[in-house]
C-alpha positions as CSV (number, residue, x, y, z in Angstrom):
1,M,44.7,-44.1,28.7
2,K,41.5,-42.8,27.0
3,K,40.7,-40.7,30.1
4,I,44.2,-39.1,30.0
5,W,43.7,-38.0,26.3
6,F,40.2,-36.7,27.1
7,S,41.5,-34.5,30.0
8,L,44.3,-33.2,27.7
9,A,41.7,-32.3,25.1
10,L,39.8,-30.3,27.7
11,V,42.9,-28.5,28.8
12,F,43.7,-27.6,25.1
13,F,40.1,-26.4,24.5
14,S,40.1,-24.2,27.6
15,V,43.5,-22.7,26.6
16,H,42.1,-22.1,23.1
17,L,39.1,-20.3,24.5
18,S,41.3,-18.3,26.8
19,H,43.5,-17.2,23.8
20,A,40.4,-16.4,21.7
21,Q,39.0,-14.3,24.5
22,E,42.4,-12.5,25.0
23,D,42.7,-11.9,21.3
24,G,39.1,-10.5,21.2
25,A,39.7,-8.3,24.2
26,E,42.8,-6.9,22.5
27,L,40.8,-6.1,19.4
28,V,38.2,-4.4,21.5
29,K,40.9,-2.4,23.4
30,R,42.5,-1.3,20.1
31,A,39.1,-0.3,18.7
32,G,38.5,1.8,21.8
33,Q,41.9,3.4,21.5
34,A,41.2,4.3,17.8
35,L,37.9,5.9,18.9
36,N,39.7,7.9,21.6
37,A,42.2,9.1,19.1
38,Y,39.4,10.2,16.7
39,N,37.6,12.0,19.5
40,M,40.7,14.0,20.4
41,D,41.1,15.3,16.9
42,P,38.2,14.4,14.5
43,V,39.5,16.5,11.6
44,N,43.1,15.1,11.5
45,N,42.3,11.6,12.8
46,S,39.2,10.8,10.7
47,A,40.9,7.5,9.6
48,K,40.9,6.3,13.2
49,L,37.1,6.1,13.2
50,A,37.2,3.7,10.2
51,E,39.9,1.8,11.9
52,G,37.9,1.5,15.1
53,M,34.9,0.3,13.2
54,Y,36.9,-2.4,11.4
55,L,38.5,-3.6,14.7
56,I,35.2,-3.8,16.6
57,E,33.4,-5.7,13.9
58,K,36.4,-8.0,13.6
59,S,36.3,-8.6,17.4
60,M,32.5,-9.4,17.2
61,E,33.3,-12.4,15.0
62,I,34.6,-14.1,18.2
63,P,31.7,-15.5,20.2
64,E,33.3,-14.8,23.5
65,V,33.6,-11.1,22.7
66,R,29.8,-10.9,22.3
67,T,29.5,-11.6,26.0
68,M,31.7,-8.6,26.9
69,V,30.0,-5.4,28.0
70,T,33.0,-3.4,27.0
71,A,32.7,-4.6,23.4
72,W,29.1,-3.5,23.1
73,F,29.9,-0.1,24.7
74,T,32.7,0.3,22.2
75,K,30.5,-0.7,19.3
76,G,27.7,1.6,20.3
77,D,30.1,4.6,20.8
78,I,31.9,4.0,17.5
79,Y,28.7,3.9,15.5
80,F,27.3,6.9,17.3
81,A,30.5,8.8,16.6
82,R,30.2,8.1,12.9
83,L,26.6,9.1,13.0
84,E,27.4,12.4,14.7
85,S,30.1,13.0,12.1
86,D,27.6,12.5,9.3
87,L,25.0,14.8,10.9
88,R,27.6,17.6,11.1
89,K,28.3,17.2,7.4
90,M,24.6,17.3,6.7
91,Q,24.3,20.6,8.5
92,L,26.7,22.1,5.9
93,D,25.2,20.0,3.0
94,P,21.7,18.7,3.4
95,N,22.3,16.3,0.5
96,A,25.3,14.7,2.1
97,P,24.8,10.9,2.4
98,L,25.0,8.9,5.6
99,A,28.1,6.8,5.6
100,G,26.1,4.1,7.4
101,D,22.5,3.9,6.6
102,N,21.5,2.4,10.0
103,D,24.3,3.7,12.4
104,A,21.7,5.0,14.8
105,L,19.9,1.7,14.9
106,V,23.2,-0.2,15.4
107,A,24.2,2.1,18.3
108,F,20.8,1.8,19.9
109,E,20.8,-2.1,19.7
110,A,24.3,-2.1,21.2
111,Y,23.3,0.0,24.2
112,K,20.0,-2.0,24.6
113,I,22.0,-5.2,24.8
114,I,24.0,-3.8,27.7
115,Y,20.8,-2.4,29.4
116,N,19.1,-5.8,29.2
117,A,22.1,-8.0,30.1
118,S,24.1,-6.1,32.7
119,Q,23.3,-6.3,36.4
120,K,25.7,-3.4,37.3
121,P,23.9,-0.1,38.0
122,N,26.8,2.0,36.6
123,E,26.7,0.0,33.3
124,K,22.9,0.3,33.1
125,S,23.2,4.0,33.7
126,L,25.8,4.4,30.9
127,A,23.6,2.3,28.5
128,L,20.6,4.5,29.3
129,R,22.7,7.6,28.6
130,G,23.6,6.1,25.2
131,I,20.0,5.3,24.4
132,G,18.9,8.8,25.4
133,E,21.6,10.4,23.1
134,V,20.7,8.3,20.1
135,Q,16.9,8.5,20.4
136,G,16.5,11.9,18.7
137,T,18.5,10.7,15.7
138,L,16.3,7.6,15.4
139,V,13.3,9.8,15.1
140,Q,15.0,12.1,12.6
141,I,16.3,9.3,10.4
142,G,13.0,7.4,10.6
143,R,11.0,10.4,9.4
144,S,13.6,11.2,6.7
145,K,13.4,7.6,5.4
146,F,9.6,7.8,5.4
147,E,9.7,11.0,3.2
148,K,12.0,9.2,0.8
149,K,9.5,6.3,0.7
150,E,12.1,3.9,2.2
151,Y,9.4,2.4,4.4
152,E,11.2,-0.6,5.8
153,K,14.2,1.4,7.0
154,S,11.8,4.1,8.3
155,F,9.8,1.5,10.3
156,L,13.0,0.0,11.9
157,S,14.3,3.4,13.1
158,L,10.9,4.7,14.2
159,Q,10.1,1.4,16.1
160,A,13.5,1.8,17.9
161,S,12.7,5.3,18.8
162,L,9.4,4.1,20.5
163,E,11.3,1.3,22.2
164,S,13.9,3.8,23.5
165,H,11.0,6.0,24.8
166,H,9.6,3.1,26.8
167,I,13.1,2.2,28.2
168,L,13.8,5.8,29.2
169,K,10.4,6.3,30.9
170,E,10.7,3.0,32.8
171,N,13.8,4.6,34.4
172,G,12.3,8.0,35.0
173,L,14.4,9.7,32.3
174,P,13.4,12.4,29.8
175,S,12.5,11.3,26.2
176,V,12.2,13.4,23.0
177,L,8.6,11.9,22.8
178,D,7.5,13.1,26.2
179,G,4.7,15.3,24.8
180,P,1.4,13.3,24.4
181,Q,0.9,14.6,20.9
182,Q,4.5,13.9,20.0
183,L,4.1,10.3,21.2
184,E,0.8,9.8,19.4
185,D,2.2,11.2,16.1
186,Q,5.2,8.9,16.4
187,I,3.1,5.8,17.0
188,Y,0.9,6.8,14.0
189,I,3.8,7.3,11.6
190,T,5.5,4.1,12.8
191,G,2.3,2.2,12.2
192,L,1.9,3.7,8.8
193,S,5.4,2.9,7.8
194,A,4.7,-0.7,9.0
195,I,1.7,-0.9,6.7
196,L,3.6,0.5,3.8
197,S,6.4,-2.0,4.3
198,S,4.0,-5.0,4.5
199,R,4.3,-5.4,8.2
200,C,0.6,-5.7,9.1
201,P,1.1,-7.5,12.5
202,D,3.4,-4.7,13.6
203,A,1.1,-2.1,12.3
204,M,-1.9,-3.6,14.2
205,V,0.0,-3.5,17.5
206,L,0.7,0.2,17.1
207,F,-2.7,1.2,15.7
208,D,-4.5,-0.8,18.4
209,Q,-2.8,1.5,20.9
210,L,-4.3,4.5,19.2
211,Y,-7.7,2.9,18.7
212,N,-7.9,1.9,22.4
213,V,-7.4,5.5,23.6
214,G,-10.1,6.8,21.2
215,T,-8.1,8.2,18.3
216,D,-9.5,11.0,16.2
217,R,-7.5,9.8,13.1
218,P,-9.7,8.0,10.6
219,E,-6.6,6.6,9.0
220,V,-6.1,4.4,12.0
221,Y,-9.5,2.7,11.4
222,E,-8.6,2.4,7.7
223,G,-5.3,0.8,8.5
224,L,-6.8,-1.6,11.0
225,F,-9.5,-2.5,8.4
226,N,-7.0,-3.2,5.7
227,C,-4.7,-5.2,7.9
228,K,-7.5,-7.3,9.4
229,L,-8.7,-8.0,5.9
230,Q,-5.2,-9.0,4.8
231,L,-4.7,-11.3,7.7
232,G,-8.0,-13.1,7.1
233,D,-10.1,-11.5,9.9
234,E,-13.1,-10.5,7.7
235,A,-15.5,-10.2,10.7
236,G,-13.0,-8.0,12.5
237,A,-12.4,-5.9,9.4
238,E,-16.1,-5.3,8.9
239,R,-16.6,-4.4,12.5
240,I,-13.8,-1.8,12.5
241,L,-14.9,-0.4,9.2
242,S,-18.5,0.0,10.5
243,E,-17.2,1.8,13.6
244,G,-15.0,4.0,11.5
245,R,-17.8,4.9,9.1
246,E,-20.0,5.8,12.0
247,K,-17.4,7.9,13.7
248,F,-16.0,9.6,10.5
249,P,-18.9,9.5,8.0
250,K,-17.3,12.0,5.7
251,D,-13.8,10.5,5.5
252,P,-13.0,9.5,1.9
253,G,-10.6,6.7,2.8
254,L,-13.2,4.8,4.9
255,L,-16.0,5.6,2.4
256,F,-14.0,4.1,-0.5
257,A,-13.0,1.1,1.7
258,E,-16.7,0.5,2.3
259,I,-17.5,1.0,-1.4
260,N,-14.9,-1.7,-2.4
261,Q,-16.4,-4.1,0.2
262,Y,-19.9,-3.6,-1.2
263,L,-18.6,-4.0,-4.7
264,K,-17.0,-7.3,-3.7
265,A,-20.1,-8.5,-2.0
266,G,-22.4,-7.3,-4.8
267,K,-24.5,-5.1,-2.5
268,L,-25.8,-2.9,-5.3
269,H,-28.5,-1.0,-3.5
270,E,-26.2,0.0,-0.6
271,L,-23.6,1.0,-3.2
272,T,-25.8,3.7,-4.8
273,T,-25.9,5.9,-1.7
274,R,-22.2,5.4,-0.9
275,L,-21.2,6.3,-4.5
276,E,-23.4,9.3,-4.4
277,Q,-21.6,10.4,-1.2
278,A,-18.2,9.8,-2.9
279,I,-19.2,11.9,-5.9
280,E,-20.1,14.8,-3.5
281,L,-16.6,14.5,-2.0
282,E,-14.8,14.1,-5.3
283,P,-17.0,15.6,-8.1
284,N,-14.2,15.4,-10.7
285,N,-13.5,11.7,-10.2
286,I,-14.7,10.2,-13.5
287,S,-14.4,6.6,-12.3
288,L,-17.1,7.2,-9.6
289,Y,-19.7,8.3,-12.2
290,V,-18.8,5.2,-14.3
291,T,-18.9,2.9,-11.3
292,L,-22.3,4.2,-10.2
293,G,-23.5,3.9,-13.8
294,N,-22.4,0.3,-13.8
295,V,-24.3,-0.3,-10.5
296,Y,-27.5,1.1,-12.0
297,D,-26.8,-0.9,-15.2
298,N,-26.7,-4.1,-13.2
299,L,-29.8,-3.2,-11.3
300,Y,-31.5,-2.5,-14.6
301,Q,-30.6,-5.9,-16.1
302,S,-31.7,-7.7,-12.9
303,A,-35.1,-5.8,-13.0
304,S,-35.5,-6.6,-16.7
305,Q,-34.9,-10.4,-16.1
306,N,-37.4,-10.3,-13.3
307,N,-40.0,-8.4,-15.4
308,D,-39.9,-5.5,-13.0
309,A,-40.9,-2.9,-15.6
310,P,-41.1,0.2,-13.4
311,N,-37.7,-0.3,-11.8
312,E,-36.3,-1.5,-15.1
313,N,-36.9,1.9,-16.8
314,A,-35.9,3.9,-13.7
315,Y,-32.5,2.0,-13.4
316,F,-31.9,2.3,-17.1
317,E,-32.3,6.1,-17.0
318,K,-30.1,6.4,-13.9
319,A,-27.3,4.4,-15.6
320,K,-27.6,6.6,-18.6
321,E,-27.5,9.7,-16.4
322,Y,-24.3,8.8,-14.6
323,Y,-22.5,7.6,-17.8
324,S,-23.5,10.9,-19.5
325,R,-22.3,12.9,-16.5
326,A,-18.9,11.2,-16.8
327,L,-18.7,12.2,-20.5
328,L,-19.6,15.8,-19.7
329,R,-16.5,15.9,-17.6
330,D,-14.3,13.9,-20.0
331,P,-15.7,13.3,-23.5
332,K,-12.7,11.1,-24.3
333,N,-13.0,8.8,-21.4
334,L,-12.8,5.2,-22.8
335,D,-14.7,3.5,-20.0
336,A,-17.6,6.0,-20.1
337,N,-18.0,5.8,-23.8
338,Y,-17.9,2.0,-23.9
339,A,-20.3,1.8,-20.9
340,L,-22.9,4.1,-22.5
341,G,-22.6,2.2,-25.7
342,S,-23.0,-1.1,-23.8
343,L,-26.1,0.2,-22.0
344,Y,-28.0,0.5,-25.3
345,Y,-26.3,-2.6,-26.8
346,N,-27.4,-4.8,-23.8
347,K,-30.9,-3.4,-23.9
348,A,-31.0,-4.4,-27.6
349,A,-29.8,-7.8,-26.7
350,L,-32.5,-8.2,-24.0
351,R,-35.2,-7.1,-26.5
352,T,-33.8,-9.6,-29.0
353,Q,-34.1,-12.4,-26.5
354,Q,-37.7,-11.3,-25.8
355,M,-38.4,-11.2,-29.5
356,N,-37.0,-14.7,-30.1
357,S,-39.1,-16.1,-27.2
358,L,-42.4,-14.9,-28.8
359,P,-44.6,-17.7,-30.1
360,E,-44.8,-18.1,-33.8
361,D,-47.6,-15.8,-35.1
362,F,-47.8,-15.1,-38.8
363,S,-50.9,-13.1,-38.6
364,S,-50.7,-9.4,-39.6
365,K,-50.8,-8.4,-35.9
366,G,-48.1,-10.9,-35.0
367,L,-45.8,-9.8,-37.8
368,E,-46.5,-6.2,-36.8
369,K,-45.4,-6.9,-33.3
370,L,-42.3,-8.7,-34.5
371,N,-41.3,-5.8,-36.8
372,E,-41.9,-3.3,-34.0
373,I,-39.4,-5.1,-31.7
374,R,-36.9,-5.6,-34.6
375,N,-37.0,-1.9,-35.3
376,E,-36.6,-1.1,-31.7
377,V,-33.6,-3.4,-31.5
378,L,-32.0,-1.7,-34.6
379,G,-32.8,1.7,-33.1
380,L,-31.0,0.8,-29.9
381,F,-28.0,-0.5,-31.8
382,D,-28.0,2.9,-33.7
383,Q,-28.0,4.7,-30.3
384,S,-25.0,2.7,-29.1
385,L,-22.9,3.2,-32.3
386,P,-21.7,6.8,-31.6
387,Y,-20.3,5.7,-28.2
388,F,-18.6,2.5,-29.6
389,K,-17.2,4.5,-32.5
390,K,-15.7,7.0,-30.0
391,A,-14.3,4.2,-27.9
392,E,-12.7,2.7,-31.0
393,N,-11.3,6.1,-31.9
394,I,-9.8,6.4,-28.3
395,D,-8.4,2.9,-28.3
396,P,-8.4,0.9,-31.6
397,N,-7.3,-2.2,-29.8
398,D,-10.0,-2.6,-27.2
399,I,-11.3,-6.1,-27.7
400,N,-14.8,-5.5,-26.2
401,T,-15.4,-2.5,-28.4
402,L,-14.4,-4.3,-31.5
403,I,-16.6,-7.3,-30.7
404,A,-19.6,-4.9,-30.2
405,L,-18.9,-3.1,-33.5
406,T,-18.6,-6.4,-35.4
407,E,-21.9,-7.6,-34.1
408,I,-23.8,-4.3,-34.7
409,Y,-22.6,-3.9,-38.3
410,S,-23.3,-7.6,-39.0
411,R,-26.9,-7.1,-37.8
412,K,-27.2,-3.9,-39.9
413,D,-26.0,-6.1,-42.9
414,D,-23.1,-3.8,-43.4
415,L,-20.7,-6.5,-44.6
416,V,-17.8,-4.1,-45.4
417,I,-17.5,-2.5,-42.0
418,S,-18.4,-5.7,-40.2
419,A,-15.5,-7.5,-42.0
420,E,-13.2,-4.7,-41.2
421,M,-14.0,-4.8,-37.5
422,R,-13.6,-8.6,-37.5
423,N,-10.2,-8.3,-39.1
424,R,-9.1,-5.8,-36.5
425,L,-10.4,-8.0,-33.8
426,E,-8.4,-10.9,-35.1
427,V,-5.2,-8.7,-35.1
428,V,-5.6,-7.9,-31.4
429,K,-6.5,-11.5,-30.5
430,G,-3.4,-12.7,-32.3
431,G,-1.2,-10.4,-30.1
432,G,-0.9,-7.6,-32.6
433,K,-1.9,-3.9,-32.6
434,N,-4.0,-1.8,-34.9
435,I,-1.8,1.1,-35.7
436,S,-4.7,3.6,-36.1
437,S,-8.4,3.8,-35.4
438,Y,-11.0,3.1,-38.2
439,F,-13.5,5.7,-37.0
440,H,-12.4,9.4,-37.0
441,V,-14.7,10.9,-34.4
442,P,-14.1,14.5,-33.2
């Protein structure tokens, strides 16, 4: 008895599948009829295109339909028809929107499914024709999306255009990317859109193609460097950066990538020459002067701690030179003002440490030495003050500037200004804001 019920269930299931397939086939047929009606008179039958799109999407909800070549042809043709309609409107009005943001991609995927799945030469041939017709629009839309900074959508369309190129060439058919330069440009912009849409693995596949044929684009090396670094391949990143710098020594992107690497690694001596090169390329970039000043500042402090007097003085003067060059270009630059003030302040702090480490000597000679250093310290604080005042005038809420001013006026025994700076510092630390600056510096 159980076997009889089981066989009846199988019969019912097969009948159900048959009905589903028939219903799906009917929907596909009606979708095709709607598309034909639209194609016969696009102006008066525009509603038929929307009807066909609704019917084909409804049919695709039935699993059996997704195995039907006719369904995929109908879907590809319907989406391509809407795409062509939108492109005609855009010829009259460049600002006209696309009704479907990815119609070209949907049409391409439909034709590709037929090309990959069908064993019938005539069906493959029709699929290839569809792929060839939609390829140019994939390129156009991908580049348009790139210009609009819609990088994810740009990548998907551009990647499909490259995929379509490979399919067409495998079958000896013409492609809009047949020119070597056209293909290289397309690979490059596709890789760039991949990077900008956080798709480093995809970008590396594309940029590797260009790298392997000896590209003359330094951006390819920069892209590979950044992606290898992002994916944790530090050795590979360093290798590609080194190759890029050797091949394109004057490229700013690769130079700045190397500078950032050296900054991260604390390679101060190497940084000086790279930053000087960068300044030659971008003489109005204030941050480069400040950064190079910071490098020499760090070298100065290291030399001072190691009692390397000749280099100590040389590095101090170099730091002062680059901070001053920054201020010549922009006197109101907060970082440069603070940095130059800190240079004198830190030298005063180092001299204070040296003074405190002196052995107790109350002889006239010992006291004279002590007073000499103390006066030097106060003189250095006085030299730092104009720059800290300017920094406070530029930004009255900069914590580091307020700390330095509090300390300096405390050491100068100026209790009024010291207290004022301390109060302003507490305001900022408490999450508040000083409405205006204390020092009015021109």
